[in-house]
C-alpha positions in Angstrom: 15.7 -4.1 18.0 14.8 -3.0 14.4 11.3 -3.9 13.4 9.7 -3.4 10.1 6.3 -2.3 8.8 5.1 -2.5 5.3 6.2 0.3 3.6 4.8 2.5 0.6 1.2 3.0 2.1 0.4 -0.6 2.5 -0.5 -0.1 6.2 -3.1 2.6 5.0 -4.3 0.4 2.4 -4.7 -2.7 4.7 -6.9 -0.6 7.1 -8.8 1.6 4.5 -10.3 -1.3 2.8 -12.6 -1.8 5.8 -15.8 0.0 6.2 -15.0 2.6 9.0 -14.9 6.2 9.8 -11.9 8.4 8.8 -11.1 9.1 12.3 -10.8 5.5 13.3 -8.8 4.9 10.1 -6.1 7.6 11.3 -5.8 6.0 14.8 -5.5 2.5 13.5 -2.6 3.5 11.2 -0.8 5.3 14.1 -1.2 2.6 16.4 0.0 0.0 14.0 3.2 2.0 13.2 3.6 2.7 17.1 3.3 -1.0 17.9 5.7 -2.2 15.2 8.5 0.3 15.5 8.1 1.6 18.9 9.0 5.2 18.0 9.1 8.3 20.3 6.1 9.6 18.6 3.9 9.0 15.7 1.8 11.5 13.5 -0.8 10.4 11.0 -2.8 13.1 9.0 -5.3 12.1 6.6 -7.1 14.2 3.8 -9.7 12.6 2.1 -12.9 13.3 -0.4 -15.8 11.3 0.7 -18.0 9.9 -2.0 -21.2 10.4 0.3 -20.4 14.2 0.3 -20.2 14.3 -3.5 -22.9 11.6 -4.4 -25.8 12.3 -1.9 -27.4 14.9 0.2 -24.7 17.7 0.5 -23.3 17.4 -3.1 -20.1 19.1 -2.1 -17.8 18.2 -4.9 -14.5 19.7 -3.7 -15.5 18.6 -0.1 -12.4 17.4 1.9 -12.2 16.1 5.5 -8.9 16.0 7.4 -8.3 14.0 10.5 -5.3 13.5 12.5 -3.9 11.2 15.2 -0.8 12.2 17.4 0.9 9.8 19.7 4.0 10.0 21.8 6.0 13.3 21.3 3.7 14.6 18.9 0.7 14.5 21.3 2.9 15.5 24.4 5.0 18.3 23.2 3.1 21.1 21.4 6.3 22.3 19.6 7.0 19.2 18.1 3.5 18.8 16.8 3.5 22.4 15.7 6.5 22.0 13.8 5.4 18.7 12.1 2.1 20.4 11.2 3.6 23.3 9.7 6.0 21.1 7.6 3.3 19.2 6.2 1.5 22.3 5.1 4.3 23.7 3.5 4.6 20.8 1.1 
């Protein structure tokens, strides 16, 4: 059975409008894709600039935080995970 999920970043947009931490956001996106499509694996990597790091306290203007969630083969198979991560680093 073929299932569809909103494309062009709409899943990320839906979850990112909620007040939450970045780690939870990456997990929610991965689980939504996994539930809708039932693939062998899902990998979500988010790189973001946090306003709190720029505006107050730390004041690190170029500060970026990277989080990831791996499900299925991306979690279970180190070679698959490694290949995925190397591909996104080169892009």
